[in-house]
C-alpha positions, 0 to 999 in steps of 0.5 A, a space after each residue: 556930700 557933693 563935689 565942687 569944681 572949678 570950670 576952666 575953658 582949656 581952649 582959652 585958658 580962662 576960668 568960667 565958674 569958680 563954684 560948680 557942683 555936680 548934681 551927683 544924687 537923684 535928689 540933686 538931679 531932680 531938684 537942679 535949680 528949681 525954686 531957687 531965686 537966683 544963681 551967682 555969677 560964679 556958680 554952675 551946676 554939672 549933670 553927667 548923662 543928661 541929654 536934655 534939661 528942662 527949666 520947669 519951676 525955675 524962676 530965671 533964665 539960664 545958659 546951658 553948655 552941652 559937652 561930649 565925652 571929650 569935654 568939648 562944647 557941642 551946643 550952647 543955649 543962652 538965656 533959656 527962659 523958665 518953662 522950656 526944655 532942650 534936647 541934645 542927643 549926643 551930649 555926655 554932660 550939661 552945665 547950667 550957668 547963670 544967664 549970659 555967662 557963656 557970652 561973658 566968657 566968650 564960650 564957643 562950640 569946639 571949646 574944651 572944658 575941664 572940671 578942676 576939684 576944689 576943697 568943698 569945705 570952702 562952700 560948707 
């Protein structure tokens, strides 16, 4: 069973996502958001040990936030279109957000994020 989290920008004391899921299995990491028609404003997908992300077979653009081991944002991509790939060699994790979510929530390089566990039964 996958874990669910609320993503909070600790630097600005503001929630960013209320329904984030960790891609914690081979299948979830492989599939990611491929073939989905959309992602809601409150959803996000978290990948650990992912210095690169691709948007092959995706149907919509996404925002990306790469984090270091201290959970500090080190790179942001806004509205990355399908059929692209990006690489951030110093990242420890990356979060896939709906398009424009990073600018809507004023996410910036240097912000510190936190993943707060939530009850997964809320989303089953």
